[in-house]
C-alpha positions as CSV (number, residue, x, y, z in Angstrom):
1,M,-9.4,-3.4,-22.2
2,K,-10.2,-5.8,-19.4
3,L,-10.4,-4.7,-15.8
4,P,-9.9,-7.3,-13.0
5,G,-13.2,-8.8,-12.1
6,K,-15.0,-7.0,-14.8
7,P,-16.2,-8.2,-18.3
8,D,-14.3,-6.9,-21.3
9,L,-15.1,-3.3,-21.8
10,V,-15.2,-2.2,-25.4
11,H,-15.4,1.5,-26.3
12,D,-16.9,1.7,-29.7
13,D,-17.0,5.4,-30.9
14,E,-19.1,4.5,-33.9
15,L,-21.8,2.8,-31.8
16,E,-21.7,5.6,-29.3
17,A,-22.2,8.2,-32.1
18,L,-25.1,6.1,-33.5
19,I,-26.8,5.9,-30.1
20,C,-26.4,9.7,-29.6
21,D,-27.8,10.3,-33.0
22,C,-30.8,8.1,-32.2
23,V,-31.4,9.9,-28.9
24,D,-31.2,13.3,-30.6
25,L,-33.8,12.1,-33.2
26,L,-36.1,10.5,-30.6
27,L,-36.1,13.2,-27.8
28,P,-38.3,15.5,-29.8
29,T,-41.0,12.8,-30.0
30,L,-41.4,13.0,-26.3
31,P,-43.7,15.6,-24.5
32,P,-41.5,18.7,-24.2
33,E,-41.1,18.6,-20.4
34,Q,-40.0,15.0,-20.5
35,A,-37.6,15.7,-23.3
36,M,-36.1,18.7,-21.5
37,V,-35.6,16.6,-18.3
38,V,-34.1,13.6,-20.0
39,H,-31.8,15.7,-22.1
40,A,-30.6,17.8,-19.1
41,I,-30.0,14.8,-16.8
42,D,-29.0,11.9,-19.2
43,V,-27.3,13.8,-22.0
44,E,-25.9,16.9,-20.3
45,G,-25.3,15.3,-16.9
46,A,-27.1,17.9,-14.8
47,S,-28.4,16.9,-11.4
48,A,-32.1,16.4,-10.8
49,Q,-32.0,19.2,-8.2
50,L,-30.5,21.7,-10.7
51,V,-33.1,20.7,-13.3
52,A,-35.9,21.1,-10.8
53,E,-34.7,24.6,-10.0
54,K,-34.1,25.6,-13.6
55,L,-37.5,24.4,-14.8
56,E,-39.3,25.4,-11.7
57,L,-40.5,21.9,-11.1
58,S,-40.8,19.9,-7.9
59,M,-38.4,17.0,-7.4
60,R,-41.4,14.7,-7.7
61,D,-42.2,16.1,-11.1
62,V,-38.6,15.9,-12.3
63,T,-38.4,12.2,-11.2
64,A,-41.8,11.4,-12.9
65,C,-40.7,13.2,-16.1
66,L,-37.4,11.4,-16.1
67,A,-39.0,8.0,-15.5
68,A,-41.7,8.5,-18.1
69,G,-39.2,9.9,-20.7
70,R,-36.8,7.1,-20.3
71,Q,-39.6,4.5,-20.6
72,S,-40.8,6.2,-23.8
73,L,-37.3,6.3,-25.3
74,K,-36.9,2.7,-24.4
75,K,-40.1,1.9,-26.2
76,R,-39.2,4.0,-29.2
77,F,-35.8,2.3,-29.5
78,G,-37.6,-1.0,-29.5
79,E,-39.9,0.2,-32.2
80,M,-36.8,0.9,-34.3
81,Q,-35.9,-2.7,-33.6
82,M,-32.5,-1.7,-32.3
83,I,-33.1,-2.4,-28.6
84,C,-35.5,-4.9,-27.1
85,S,-38.1,-2.8,-25.2
86,Q,-38.8,-5.8,-22.9
87,H,-35.3,-6.9,-22.0
88,G,-33.3,-3.7,-22.8
89,F,-30.6,-4.9,-25.0
90,A,-29.7,-5.2,-28.7
91,G,-30.0,-8.5,-30.6
92,C,-32.6,-10.0,-28.2
93,D,-34.2,-13.2,-29.4
94,C,-37.6,-11.4,-28.9
95,L,-36.7,-9.1,-31.8
96,L,-35.8,-12.0,-34.1
97,R,-39.0,-14.0,-33.2
98,S,-41.2,-10.9,-33.8
99,N,-39.5,-10.1,-37.1
100,P,-39.4,-13.2,-39.3
101,D,-37.7,-11.3,-42.1
102,S,-34.5,-10.8,-40.1
């Protein structure tokens, strides 16, 4: 579907499921507090305020855990050579140059 003034939007259920599976596999590799915060906010859609209250953390701690957790996930996706950890997207030329067997 193409929206006026927007690039083509493609909803790929298979790709979405793959990404969700990867996130589920990678979250446990994070420190537990980071994993809980990232899961609650990015997967479940909870607000940072609710997460802070539920986990008895300050907003500063929630923000720090979220940022660190997201950065770690980004790095781990890059290590899987699915997403470029430097530029943040799949199929980056960096991945091809760093992996001559591709």
